[in-house]
SEFIZA-3560 file (N, C-alpha, C; in Angstrom, 3 decimals):
REM SEFIZA-3560
<numar><xx>0.939</xx><yy>-1.545</yy><zz>0.240</zz><atom>N</atom></numar>
<numar><xx>0.277</xx><yy>-0.037</yy><zz>0.338</zz><atom>CA</atom></numar>
<numar><xx>1.323</xx><yy>1.388</yy><zz>0.155</zz><atom>C</atom></numar>
<numar><xx>0.511</xx><yy>2.141</yy><zz>-0.718</zz><atom>N</atom></numar>
<numar><xx>1.597</xx><yy>3.577</yy><zz>-0.723</zz><atom>CA</atom></numar>
<numar><xx>0.954</xx><yy>4.572</yy><zz>0.254</zz><atom>C</atom></numar>
<numar><xx>2.314</xx><yy>5.273</yy><zz>0.795</zz><atom>N</atom></numar>
<numar><xx>1.476</xx><yy>6.127</yy><zz>1.625</zz><atom>CA</atom></numar>
<numar><xx>0.740</xx><yy>7.185</yy><zz>1.765</zz><atom>C</atom></numar>
<numar><xx>0.054</xx><yy>7.513</yy><zz>2.481</zz><atom>N</atom></numar>
<numar><xx>-1.312</xx><yy>8.223</yy><zz>2.372</zz><atom>CA</atom></numar>
<numar><xx>-2.322</xx><yy>7.695</yy><zz>0.911</zz><atom>C</atom></numar>
<numar><xx>-2.423</xx><yy>6.586</yy><zz>0.438</zz><atom>N</atom></numar>
<numar><xx>-3.462</xx><yy>5.807</yy><zz>-0.386</zz><atom>CA</atom></numar>
<numar><xx>-4.646</xx><yy>6.319</yy><zz>-0.410</zz><atom>C</atom></numar>
<numar><xx>-5.560</xx><yy>6.727</yy><zz>0.834</zz><atom>N</atom></numar>
<numar><xx>-6.663</xx><yy>7.068</yy><zz>0.645</zz><atom>CA</atom></numar>
<numar><xx>-6.743</xx><yy>8.254</yy><zz>0.157</zz><atom>C</atom></numar>
<numar><xx>-6.564</xx><yy>9.313</yy><zz>0.784</zz><atom>N</atom></numar>
<numar><xx>-6.086</xx><yy>10.724</yy><zz>0.027</zz><atom>CA</atom></numar>
<numar><xx>-5.684</xx><yy>10.881</yy><zz>-1.470</zz><atom>C</atom></numar>
<numar><xx>-4.515</xx><yy>10.080</yy><zz>-1.824</zz><atom>N</atom></numar>
<numar><xx>-3.913</xx><yy>10.066</yy><zz>-2.876</zz><atom>CA</atom></numar>
<numar><xx>-5.361</xx><yy>9.689</yy><zz>-4.474</zz><atom>C</atom></numar>
<numar><xx>-5.639</xx><yy>8.303</yy><zz>-3.830</zz><atom>N</atom></numar>
<numar><xx>-6.971</xx><yy>8.547</yy><zz>-4.739</zz><atom>CA</atom></numar>
<numar><xx>-7.977</xx><yy>9.202</yy><zz>-4.782</zz><atom>C</atom></numar>
<numar><xx>-8.140</xx><yy>9.965</yy><zz>-3.591</zz><atom>N</atom></numar>
<numar><xx>-9.611</xx><yy>10.954</yy><zz>-3.525</zz><atom>CA</atom></numar>
<numar><xx>-8.842</xx><yy>12.334</yy><zz>-4.392</zz><atom>C</atom></numar>
<numar><xx>-7.412</xx><yy>12.285</yy><zz>-4.287</zz><atom>N</atom></numar>
<numar><xx>-7.081</xx><yy>13.543</yy><zz>-5.324</zz><atom>CA</atom></numar>
<numar><xx>-7.048</xx><yy>13.088</yy><zz>-6.796</zz><atom>C</atom></numar>
<numar><xx>-6.755</xx><yy>11.741</yy><zz>-6.928</zz><atom>N</atom></numar>
<numar><xx>-7.087</xx><yy>11.164</yy><zz>-8.980</zz><atom>CA</atom></numar>
<numar><xx>-8.597</xx><yy>11.674</yy><zz>-9.364</zz><atom>C</atom></numar>
<numar><xx>-9.229</xx><yy>10.749</yy><zz>-8.266</zz><atom>N</atom></numar>
<numar><xx>-10.842</xx><yy>11.234</yy><zz>-8.407</zz><atom>CA</atom></numar>
<numar><xx>-10.946</xx><yy>12.696</yy><zz>-8.616</zz><atom>C</atom></numar>
<numar><xx>-10.405</xx><yy>13.492</yy><zz>-7.999</zz><atom>N</atom></numar>
<numar><xx>-10.927</xx><yy>15.158</yy><zz>-8.322</zz><atom>CA</atom></numar>
<numar><xx>-10.280</xx><yy>15.361</yy><zz>-9.366</zz><atom>C</atom></numar>
<numar><xx>-9.503</xx><yy>15.045</yy><zz>-9.543</zz><atom>N</atom></numar>
<numar><xx>-8.220</xx><yy>15.653</yy><zz>-10.990</zz><atom>CA</atom></numar>
<numar><xx>-8.879</xx><yy>15.188</yy><zz>-12.263</zz><atom>C</atom></numar>
<numar><xx>-9.429</xx><yy>13.482</yy><zz>-12.438</zz><atom>N</atom></numar>
<numar><xx>-10.043</xx><yy>13.233</yy><zz>-13.200</zz><atom>CA</atom></numar>
<numar><xx>-11.707</xx><yy>13.358</yy><zz>-13.461</zz><atom>C</atom></numar>
<numar><xx>-12.373</xx><yy>14.211</yy><zz>-12.461</zz><atom>N</atom></numar>
<numar><xx>-13.532</xx><yy>15.087</yy><zz>-13.384</zz><atom>CA</atom></numar>
<numar><xx>-13.190</xx><yy>16.583</yy><zz>-13.241</zz><atom>C</atom></numar>
<numar><xx>-12.318</xx><yy>17.203</yy><zz>-12.534</zz><atom>N</atom></numar>
<numar><xx>-12.372</xx><yy>18.407</yy><zz>-13.383</zz><atom>CA</atom></numar>
<numar><xx>-11.836</xx><yy>18.636</yy><zz>-14.846</zz><atom>C</atom></numar>
<numar><xx>-10.915</xx><yy>17.610</yy><zz>-15.002</zz><atom>N</atom></numar>
<numar><xx>-10.581</xx><yy>17.444</yy><zz>-16.621</zz><atom>CA</atom></numar>
<numar><xx>-11.535</xx><yy>16.808</yy><zz>-17.387</zz><atom>C</atom></numar>
<numar><xx>-12.594</xx><yy>15.915</yy><zz>-16.572</zz><atom>N</atom></numar>
<numar><xx>-13.270</xx><yy>15.459</yy><zz>-18.051</zz><atom>CA</atom></numar>
<numar><xx>-14.683</xx><yy>16.648</yy><zz>-18.115</zz><atom>C</atom></numar>
<numar><xx>-14.372</xx><yy>17.639</yy><zz>-17.173</zz><atom>N</atom></numar>
<numar><xx>-16.131</xx><yy>19.082</yy><zz>-16.830</zz><atom>CA</atom></numar>
<numar><xx>-15.120</xx><yy>19.862</yy><zz>-18.162</zz><atom>C</atom></numar>
<numar><xx>-13.430</xx><yy>20.148</yy><zz>-17.654</zz><atom>N</atom></numar>
<numar><xx>-13.111</xx><yy>21.651</yy><zz>-18.014</zz><atom>CA</atom></numar>
<numar><xx>-12.585</xx><yy>20.991</yy><zz>-19.786</zz><atom>C</atom></numar>
<numar><xx>-11.946</xx><yy>19.574</yy><zz>-20.202</zz><atom>N</atom></numar>
<numar><xx>-11.280</xx><yy>19.539</yy><zz>-21.116</zz><atom>CA</atom></numar>
<numar><xx>-9.702</xx><yy>19.730</yy><zz>-20.977</zz><atom>C</atom></numar>
<numar><xx>-9.000</xx><yy>19.880</yy><zz>-22.416</zz><atom>N</atom></numar>
<numar><xx>-7.536</xx><yy>20.370</yy><zz>-22.519</zz><atom>CA</atom></numar>
<numar><xx>-7.488</xx><yy>21.569</yy><zz>-23.145</zz><atom>C</atom></numar>
<numar><xx>-6.869</xx><yy>22.334</yy><zz>-22.669</zz><atom>N</atom></numar>
<numar><xx>-6.469</xx><yy>23.758</yy><zz>-23.660</zz><atom>CA</atom></numar>
<numar><xx>-6.374</xx><yy>24.827</yy><zz>-23.024</zz><atom>C</atom></numar>
<numar><xx>-6.775</xx><yy>24.853</yy><zz>-21.402</zz><atom>N</atom></numar>
<numar><xx>-6.611</xx><yy>26.042</yy><zz>-20.590</zz><atom>CA</atom></numar>
<numar><xx>-5.165</xx><yy>26.052</yy><zz>-20.070</zz><atom>C</atom></numar>
<numar><xx>-4.934</xx><yy>27.315</yy><zz>-19.683</zz><atom>N</atom></numar>
<numar><xx>-3.767</xx><yy>27.868</yy><zz>-18.909</zz><atom>CA</atom></numar>
<numar><xx>-3.958</xx><yy>26.775</yy><zz>-17.346</zz><atom>C</atom></numar>
<numar><xx>-2.650</xx><yy>26.427</yy><zz>-17.142</zz><atom>N</atom></numar>
<numar><xx>-2.532</xx><yy>25.629</yy><zz>-15.983</zz><atom>CA</atom></numar>
<numar><xx>-3.078</xx><yy>26.443</yy><zz>-14.616</zz><atom>C</atom></numar>
<numar><xx>-3.381</xx><yy>27.653</yy><zz>-14.765</zz><atom>N</atom></numar>
<numar><xx>-3.997</xx><yy>28.670</yy><zz>-13.181</zz><atom>CA</atom></numar>
<numar><xx>-5.806</xx><yy>27.978</yy><zz>-13.795</zz><atom>C</atom></numar>
<numar><xx>-6.403</xx><yy>28.091</yy><zz>-14.735</zz><atom>N</atom></numar>
<numar><xx>-7.678</xx><yy>27.222</yy><zz>-14.686</zz><atom>CA</atom></numar>
<numar><xx>-7.810</xx><yy>26.070</yy><zz>-13.887</zz><atom>C</atom></numar>
<numar><xx>-6.985</xx><yy>24.833</yy><zz>-14.689</zz><atom>N</atom></numar>
<numar><xx>-6.891</xx><yy>24.130</yy><zz>-13.994</zz><atom>CA</atom></numar>
<numar><xx>-6.576</xx><yy>23.649</yy><zz>-12.702</zz><atom>C</atom></numar>
<numar><xx>-5.430</xx><yy>24.742</yy><zz>-11.954</zz><atom>N</atom></numar>
<numar><xx>-5.605</xx><yy>25.062</yy><zz>-10.265</zz><atom>CA</atom></numar>
<numar><xx>-6.761</xx><yy>25.287</yy><zz>-9.232</zz><atom>C</atom></numar>
<numar><xx>-7.324</xx><yy>26.518</yy><zz>-10.260</zz><atom>N</atom></numar>
<numar><xx>-8.113</xx><yy>26.847</yy><zz>-9.180</zz><atom>CA</atom></numar>
<numar><xx>-9.758</xx><yy>25.648</yy><zz>-9.234</zz><atom>C</atom></numar>
<numar><xx>-9.333</xx><yy>24.787</yy><zz>-10.639</zz><atom>N</atom></numar>
<numar><xx>-10.822</xx><yy>24.296</yy><zz>-10.511</zz><atom>CA</atom></numar>
<numar><xx>-10.536</xx><yy>22.682</yy><zz>-9.695</zz><atom>C</atom></numar>
<numar><xx>-8.958</xx><yy>22.388</yy><zz>-9.497</zz><atom>N</atom></numar>
<numar><xx>-8.794</xx><yy>21.551</yy><zz>-8.574</zz><atom>CA</atom></numar>
<numar><xx>-9.032</xx><yy>22.107</yy><zz>-6.841</zz><atom>C</atom></numar>
<numar><xx>-8.865</xx><yy>22.946</yy><zz>-6.719</zz><atom>N</atom></numar>
<numar><xx>-8.520</xx><yy>24.071</yy><zz>-5.480</zz><atom>CA</atom></numar>
<numar><xx>-10.475</xx><yy>23.923</yy><zz>-5.036</zz><atom>C</atom></numar>
<numar><xx>-11.343</xx><yy>23.987</yy><zz>-5.748</zz><atom>N</atom></numar>
<numar><xx>-12.658</xx><yy>24.120</yy><zz>-5.242</zz><atom>CA</atom></numar>
<numar><xx>-13.278</xx><yy>22.431</yy><zz>-5.901</zz><atom>C</atom></numar>
<numar><xx>-12.447</xx><yy>21.908</yy><zz>-6.087</zz><atom>N</atom></numar>
<numar><xx>-13.091</xx><yy>20.011</yy><zz>-6.490</zz><atom>CA</atom></numar>
<numar><xx>-12.742</xx><yy>18.987</yy><zz>-4.903</zz><atom>C</atom></numar>
<numar><xx>-10.669</xx><yy>19.475</yy><zz>-4.485</zz><atom>N</atom></numar>
<numar><xx>-10.447</xx><yy>18.818</yy><zz>-3.693</zz><atom>CA</atom></numar>
<numar><xx>-11.314</xx><yy>19.151</yy><zz>-2.392</zz><atom>C</atom></numar>
<numar><xx>-11.454</xx><yy>21.101</yy><zz>-1.766</zz><atom>N</atom></numar>
<numar><xx>-12.210</xx><yy>21.098</yy><zz>-0.804</zz><atom>CA</atom></numar>
<numar><xx>-13.626</xx><yy>20.426</yy><zz>-0.730</zz><atom>C</atom></numar>
<numar><xx>-14.071</xx><yy>20.940</yy><zz>-2.023</zz><atom>N</atom></numar>
<numar><xx>-15.750</xx><yy>19.902</yy><zz>-2.206</zz><atom>CA</atom></numar>
<numar><xx>-15.476</xx><yy>18.643</yy><zz>-1.365</zz><atom>C</atom></numar>
<numar><xx>-14.735</xx><yy>17.565</yy><zz>-1.933</zz><atom>N</atom></numar>
<numar><xx>-14.486</xx><yy>16.825</yy><zz>-1.238</zz><atom>CA</atom></numar>
<numar><xx>-14.078</xx><yy>16.464</yy><zz>0.211</zz><atom>C</atom></numar>
<numar><xx>-13.431</xx><yy>17.729</yy><zz>0.626</zz><atom>N</atom></numar>
<numar><xx>-13.326</xx><yy>17.254</yy><zz>2.219</zz><atom>CA</atom></numar>
<numar><xx>-12.323</xx><yy>17.749</yy><zz>2.393</zz><atom>C</atom></numar>
<numar><xx>-11.321</xx><yy>18.009</yy><zz>1.492</zz><atom>N</atom></numar>
<numar><xx>-9.667</xx><yy>17.683</yy><zz>1.813</zz><atom>CA</atom></numar>
<numar><xx>-9.595</xx><yy>19.403</yy><zz>2.251</zz><atom>C</atom></numar>
<numar><xx>-8.633</xx><yy>19.058</yy><zz>2.841</zz><atom>N</atom></numar>
<numar><xx>-8.015</xx><yy>20.908</yy><zz>3.342</zz><atom>CA</atom></numar>
<numar><xx>-6.519</xx><yy>20.856</yy><zz>2.088</zz><atom>C</atom></numar>
<numar><xx>-6.653</xx><yy>21.761</yy><zz>1.446</zz><atom>N</atom></numar>
<numar><xx>-6.094</xx><yy>21.782</yy><zz>0.219</zz><atom>CA</atom></numar>
<numar><xx>-5.747</xx><yy>23.767</yy><zz>-0.202</zz><atom>C</atom></numar>
<numar><xx>-4.469</xx><yy>23.837</yy><zz>-0.225</zz><atom>N</atom></numar>
<numar><xx>-4.019</xx><yy>25.427</yy><zz>-0.124</zz><atom>CA</atom></numar>
<numar><xx>-2.999</xx><yy>25.348</yy><zz>-1.465</zz><atom>C</atom></numar>
<numar><xx>-3.267</xx><yy>26.740</yy><zz>-2.079</zz><atom>N</atom></numar>
<numar><xx>-2.445</xx><yy>26.808</yy><zz>-3.293</zz><atom>CA</atom></numar>
<numar><xx>-1.392</xx><yy>27.947</yy><zz>-3.415</zz><atom>C</atom></numar>
<numar><xx>-0.259</xx><yy>27.600</yy><zz>-4.262</zz><atom>N</atom></numar>
<numar><xx>0.800</xx><yy>28.403</yy><zz>-4.182</zz><atom>CA</atom></numar>
<numar><xx>1.219</xx><yy>28.835</yy><zz>-3.014</zz><atom>C</atom></numar>
<numar><xx>1.992</xx><yy>27.487</yy><zz>-1.998</zz><atom>N</atom></numar>
<numar><xx>2.359</xx><yy>27.670</yy><zz>-1.199</zz><atom>CA</atom></numar>
<numar><xx>3.764</xx><yy>27.693</yy><zz>-1.051</zz><atom>C</atom></numar>
<numar><xx>4.710</xx><yy>28.173</yy><zz>-0.596</zz><atom>N</atom></numar>
<numar><xx>6.356</xx><yy>28.343</yy><zz>-0.267</zz><atom>CA</atom></numar>
<numar><xx>6.658</xx><yy>27.514</yy><zz>0.219</zz><atom>C</atom></numar>
<numar><xx>7.998</xx><yy>26.474</yy><zz>-0.254</zz><atom>N</atom></numar>
<numar><xx>8.222</xx><yy>25.525</yy><zz>0.150</zz><atom>CA</atom></numar>
<numar><xx>9.251</xx><yy>26.021</yy><zz>-0.160</zz><atom>C</atom></numar>
<numar><xx>10.595</xx><yy>25.337</yy><zz>1.091</zz><atom>N</atom></numar>
<numar><xx>11.910</xx><yy>25.390</yy><zz>1.234</zz><atom>CA</atom></numar>
<numar><xx>12.442</xx><yy>24.442</yy><zz>0.491</zz><atom>C</atom></numar>
<numar><xx>13.616</xx><yy>23.948</yy><zz>-0.295</zz><atom>N</atom></numar>
<numar><xx>14.390</xx><yy>23.329</yy><zz>-0.714</zz><atom>CA</atom></numar>
<numar><xx>15.915</xx><yy>23.036</yy><zz>0.400</zz><atom>C</atom></numar>
<numar><xx>15.805</xx><yy>21.782</yy><zz>0.759</zz><atom>N</atom></numar>
<numar><xx>16.706</xx><yy>21.549</yy><zz>1.397</zz><atom>CA</atom></numar>
<numar><xx>17.970</xx><yy>20.377</yy><zz>0.995</zz><atom>C</atom></numar>
<numar><xx>19.620</xx><yy>20.339</yy><zz>0.602</zz><atom>N</atom></numar>
<numar><xx>20.488</xx><yy>19.442</yy><zz>0.694</zz><atom>CA</atom></numar>
<numar><xx>21.531</xx><yy>19.322</yy><zz>1.472</zz><atom>C</atom></numar>
<numar><xx>21.651</xx><yy>18.406</yy><zz>2.049</zz><atom>N</atom></numar>
<numar><xx>22.321</xx><yy>17.939</yy><zz>3.494</zz><atom>CA</atom></numar>
<numar><xx>22.340</xx><yy>19.161</yy><zz>4.226</zz><atom>C</atom></numar>
<numar><xx>21.160</xx><yy>19.473</yy><zz>4.758</zz><atom>N</atom></numar>
<numar><xx>20.693</xx><yy>20.538</yy><zz>5.559</zz><atom>CA</atom></numar>
<numar><xx>21.119</xx><yy>21.599</yy><zz>5.471</zz><atom>C</atom></numar>
<numar><xx>21.239</xx><yy>22.015</yy><zz>4.215</zz><atom>N</atom></numar>
<numar><xx>21.549</xx><yy>23.361</yy><zz>4.058</zz><atom>CA</atom></numar>
<numar><xx>20.586</xx><yy>23.930</yy><zz>2.780</zz><atom>C</atom></numar>
<numar><xx>19.699</xx><yy>25.023</yy><zz>2.788</zz><atom>N</atom></numar>
<numar><xx>19.155</xx><yy>25.833</yy><zz>2.159</zz><atom>CA</atom></numar>
<numar><xx>19.518</xx><yy>25.867</yy><zz>0.760</zz><atom>C</atom></numar>
<numar><xx>18.917</xx><yy>25.103</yy><zz>-0.176</zz><atom>N</atom></numar>
<numar><xx>19.376</xx><yy>25.581</yy><zz>-1.729</zz><atom>CA</atom></numar>
<numar><xx>18.689</xx><yy>25.973</yy><zz>-2.488</zz><atom>C</atom></numar>
<numar><xx>17.424</xx><yy>26.597</yy><zz>-2.237</zz><atom>N</atom></numar>
<numar><xx>16.239</xx><yy>27.358</yy><zz>-2.938</zz><atom>CA</atom></numar>
<numar><xx>15.163</xx><yy>27.439</yy><zz>-2.059</zz><atom>C</atom></numar>
<numar><xx>13.748</xx><yy>27.788</yy><zz>-2.796</zz><atom>N</atom></numar>
<numar><xx>12.635</xx><yy>27.827</yy><zz>-2.591</zz><atom>CA</atom></numar>
<numar><xx>11.750</xx><yy>27.996</yy><zz>-4.064</zz><atom>C</atom></numar>
<numar><xx>10.683</xx><yy>27.334</yy><zz>-3.703</zz><atom>N</atom></numar>
<numar><xx>9.823</xx><yy>27.669</yy><zz>-4.809</zz><atom>CA</atom></numar>
<numar><xx>8.255</xx><yy>27.715</yy><zz>-4.574</zz><atom>C</atom></numar>
<numar><xx>7.389</xx><yy>27.599</yy><zz>-5.061</zz><atom>N</atom></numar>
<numar><xx>5.786</xx><yy>27.868</yy><zz>-4.551</zz><atom>CA</atom></numar>
<numar><xx>4.725</xx><yy>26.133</yy><zz>-5.145</zz><atom>C</atom></numar>
<numar><xx>4.954</xx><yy>25.783</yy><zz>-4.463</zz><atom>N</atom></numar>
<numar><xx>3.926</xx><yy>24.516</yy><zz>-4.512</zz><atom>CA</atom></numar>
<numar><xx>2.654</xx><yy>24.842</yy><zz>-5.533</zz><atom>C</atom></numar>
<numar><xx>1.822</xx><yy>24.565</yy><zz>-6.572</zz><atom>N</atom></numar>
<numar><xx>0.629</xx><yy>24.990</yy><zz>-7.207</zz><atom>CA</atom></numar>
<numar><xx>-0.272</xx><yy>24.186</yy><zz>-6.114</zz><atom>C</atom></numar>
<numar><xx>-0.021</xx><yy>23.465</yy><zz>-5.403</zz><atom>N</atom></numar>
<numar><xx>-1.225</xx><yy>22.955</yy><zz>-4.351</zz><atom>CA</atom></numar>
<numar><xx>-0.723</xx><yy>22.047</yy><zz>-3.180</zz><atom>C</atom></numar>
<numar><xx>-0.918</xx><yy>22.113</yy><zz>-2.276</zz><atom>N</atom></numar>
<numar><xx>-1.070</xx><yy>21.213</yy><zz>-0.815</zz><atom>CA</atom></numar>
<numar><xx>-1.991</xx><yy>20.978</yy><zz>-0.233</zz><atom>C</atom></numar>
<numar><xx>-1.827</xx><yy>19.363</yy><zz>0.116</zz><atom>N</atom></numar>
<numar><xx>-3.208</xx><yy>18.571</yy><zz>-0.242</zz><atom>CA</atom></numar>
<numar><xx>-2.769</xx><yy>18.127</yy><zz>1.646</zz><atom>C</atom></numar>
<numar><xx>-4.182</xx><yy>18.568</yy><zz>2.350</zz><atom>N</atom></numar>
<numar><xx>-3.582</xx><yy>17.543</yy><zz>3.314</zz><atom>CA</atom></numar>
<numar><xx>-2.200</xx><yy>18.114</yy><zz>4.445</zz><atom>C</atom></numar>
<numar><xx>-1.687</xx><yy>19.220</yy><zz>3.944</zz><atom>N</atom></numar>
<numar><xx>-0.172</xx><yy>19.415</yy><zz>4.484</zz><atom>CA</atom></numar>
<numar><xx>1.248</xx><yy>18.188</yy><zz>4.587</zz><atom>C</atom></numar>
<numar><xx>0.314</xx><yy>17.280</yy><zz>3.506</zz><atom>N</atom></numar>
<numar><xx>1.548</xx><yy>16.202</yy><zz>2.972</zz><atom>CA</atom></numar>
<numar><xx>1.371</xx><yy>16.142</yy><zz>1.935</zz><atom>C</atom></numar>
<numar><xx>0.798</xx><yy>16.336</yy><zz>0.812</zz><atom>N</atom></numar>
<numar><xx>0.952</xx><yy>15.741</yy><zz>-0.620</zz><atom>CA</atom></numar>
<numar><xx>1.298</xx><yy>16.580</yy><zz>-1.608</zz><atom>C</atom></numar>
<numar><xx>2.248</xx><yy>17.476</yy><zz>-2.315</zz><atom>N</atom></numar>
<numar><xx>1.994</xx><yy>18.555</yy><zz>-3.078</zz><atom>CA</atom></numar>
<numar><xx>1.611</xx><yy>17.908</yy><zz>-4.546</zz><atom>C</atom></numar>
<numar><xx>1.025</xx><yy>18.621</yy><zz>-5.026</zz><atom>N</atom></numar>
<numar><xx>0.127</xx><yy>18.402</yy><zz>-6.297</zz><atom>CA</atom></numar>
<numar><xx>0.096</xx><yy>19.701</yy><zz>-7.209</zz><atom>C</atom></numar>
//
């Protein structure tokens, strides 16, 4: 069994619902906003554009913004 299997399965379900509804061809931001709506509608805690620091051997080597973080444990 994968780590966080139930949450991952629900995220995938949300993705397919959004994709089937919107289709393709939109900018990433449109899908990000729709995913956030769908994840929250399914009872998940989701935040977008979350700053994440990246460390290598205990040293900060950079940072970036994760599109979506789900339940404070999965980066989407």
